[in-house]
N, C-alpha and C positions, 0 to 999 in steps of 0.2 A: 193600617197598622194603628193609626191614632185612634180610631174608632172604637178597635178592638181593645185598646188600653182604657178608653173612657169607660167602656161597657164594664170591663173587669174592675175597675175603680168603683163603678156604681154597685156592682155586686158586692165588692168587700166592704163598701160603705153601709150597705143594708145589714150586712153580717154582723158589723162591728157595732151597731147601734142597738142590738138586741142583747141586752145584759144577761150574764151567765148563761148563755146558750150552750147547750151540752150538745155537741156535734161531732161527726166524723163526716167531712165534706166528701162529695164524690170526685173522682179524678185524683185524689190524693191518696197516697200509701197510707194505711193505718200503721202507727208506731208499734214498735215492740210490746208485746205484752207487759204490763206494769209488773212490780213486785209485790209481795204480800198478797192480799186478798184481790181476786180477779176484779178489776175496775170495771162499771157497767157502760162507762164511755171512754173515748180515747182522748178527748181534750177537755179543758175547763178553762174559763175565765174567772181568773182570782179578783175581779175588780170590773168596775165599768170604765170602759174607754181605755182597755190595756190590751196587748197583745195575747191572743190564746196561748194557753200553755198545753204541752204534752204532760198527760199524767202518767208519773213515775212510779207511784205507789198509793196505795190504798191500804193502811194497816188498822187493825183493830176494829174493823166494822161492827157496828150495834154494841160497842163497850162504852165504858166510861171514859175511854181514852183512844178514840179513833182519830187517824192523822191521814190527811190527803196531802200529797207532795206532788207538784208540777214543775217543769223546766220550760221555758220559752226558747225555742230553737231560734238559730239565726234566720231561718227561712219565714217562721211565723212573724219575727220580729221585723224583716224586710217587707213582708205582706202588709203589717200594720202600718208601718211608715209610710208605704205606697198609698194607703187610704187615708192617712191623718188631714189630707187637705180640703176634706169635705166636697167632693166632687170635682175641684179644680185638678187638672194634670199637673202632678208636683213636677218640679225641676229635679234634675239630678242631686243638684246640691242639696236640695232640702231633705230627699232622701238619704243621702250620705250622711248630713248632719244629724238626723234622727236616728239611724241605726248605730252611729258613733257613739251617742248619749245612752244608748241602751243595750249596747254590746255586752256587758259583763252582769247581766241581771243573774242574782241568786236564784236559787229555786225557790218557789212559792211554796206556802203551806199554810193549811187550815186545820184546826181541829175540834172536836166535838166531844161532848159528852152526851150519848145516846139516851142515857137512863134520866139525866136532869133535863134533857132537851136544850142544851146549849151549844153555842157554834162560837169559835173565836176566829176572826180573821185579822188579829193584832188588839182587838177590844172583845171582851165577852159579850154576847148577846143572848139572852133568853127568849125562849118561845113563849109568849104572854098569853095569847090568846088565839082561838081559831076564826077565821072568817069562813062564811059558808061559801061553797062552789057547787059546780055542777056535779050530778051523779053521787050526791051525799058526801062528796070529798071535801077537804077543808084547805084552807090558805093559812100558814102559820104567820102570825104577827109577831116580830122580833123586837125586843126593846135592848137597847146598849144599856148594859149594867152599870157602867161608870156615870154616864150624863143621863139616863133616865129617857133619852131620845128613842121615839119609835122610829125603826128601820122599814119604812115602807117599799112598796113595789114600785116607786118611779125610779128613773135610772140614777139619780143621785142619792136616792134611799138605800140602796144596796140590799133590800130585801130580796131580790132575785138571787144574789150570790149567796147569800146565806141559806134560802131554802135548797138552791141546788147543791151547795156543798152538804146541807143535812140529808138529802137524798142520797148521795153517794156514799156517806160516812155511817148513815143509819138506815139502811134500807128497810129494816123491820118497822122501825118506828115511823116510816115515812108511808107506810101502806095506804093511809086514807089521804096523802098528800096529793091535791090535784096538779095538773100540769100547769105551767106558767102561763099567765093569759097572754094572748098574742098582741 
């Protein structure tokens, strides 16, 4: 049993370290279809090192006011807290403390202006240039409009999250965007 728990924690740790992954995991029931425009994925990470959220709606796709909304379920919060120890088997107390801290999370939300190629995760980011990728595709480079900082593809940079949200909210404008690097 202990080995199975350690293996499960390792799998969750690997999944949690990949920012903005857009996945439907095998063995888990897919959530009910979101409202609004049909969402291409069932889950979304609204940041780095956060529990995944079930996408509850995608509205206004490919418009100047697209909105992505998601909600972290109790199970996804528990799974995140189970994995928070970085490979160590967490104690029941540590899991209980983590889940209690995150129990009443509000719905997450990101917006995009697909025409102006902007995404907002609380601060507006503008797609300022393309970096070449394989097969003639591009990777957008985002710049925070308030600070001027470039949001790169490192875990801390947040570029994965912005690009993943843009793909969902602006599928037509994302036609030439390459998949995230592994």
